[in-house]
N, C-alpha and C positions, 0 to 999 in steps of 0.2 A: 669802049672805043667808038668814037663818033663815026657814023656811017656803017659800022659793022656790028651793031647791037640791035636787040629787039626792044630796047627801052628808048623812050622819047627823051628822057632826061634822068639824071641821077647825081647824087652828091654823097660823098663818103668823107667822114672825119675820123682820123686816127689821133689818139692822144696817148703819148708815151710818157710815163712818169715813174720816178723812183718810188719803190714801195718796200721799205725795210732793206733786206739783202737782195731783193729781186727787182723786177720791173713790172709795172702794171700797164697793160695795153687795153685801152678802151676803144671801141669801134662803134660808130653810128653811121647808118646808111639810109638814104631815102631814094627810092626809084619810082619813076612814073613809066609804066609799060606803054609801048607803042602799039599795043594790040588790045583787043577786047578781053576783059576779065569777067567771067560770070560772077554776079553779085553775091551768090550764096556760098559757093565752095571755092571760087577763084582766089580770093585773098589768102585763105588758109593754105591752098596748094602753092601759090606763089611764095608765101612766107616760108614754107618748108624748104622750097628750092633755094631761096636766098640764104636761109639759115645754114643749109648744107654747104653751099659755096663758101660762106663766111667761116665755118668751122674748118673746112679744108684749107682755106687761106691762112687761118691762124695756126694750124698744125704745121704748115710749110714755113711760116715765119719762125715758129719756135724751133723747128728742126734746124733752120739756117743759123739761128742765134746760138745754138749749142754746138755747132760744128767748130772743131779746132781751127785756129787761124793758121794760114800757110806760113 
């Protein structure tokens, strides 16, 4: 969210496609932090954090997709 994030910029692409009897969801994200990232350990730590957020988002999407319709 612009103005409320620690990132200078970011782009996310979601691709939803039929896959047999299910659906395949592909997700690609690129972010540029608005803060200094230590060159040795920073990218790994930042990557883990982003991966965790992505997995949580995907779990929420899947949970919503399997909810019965009202």
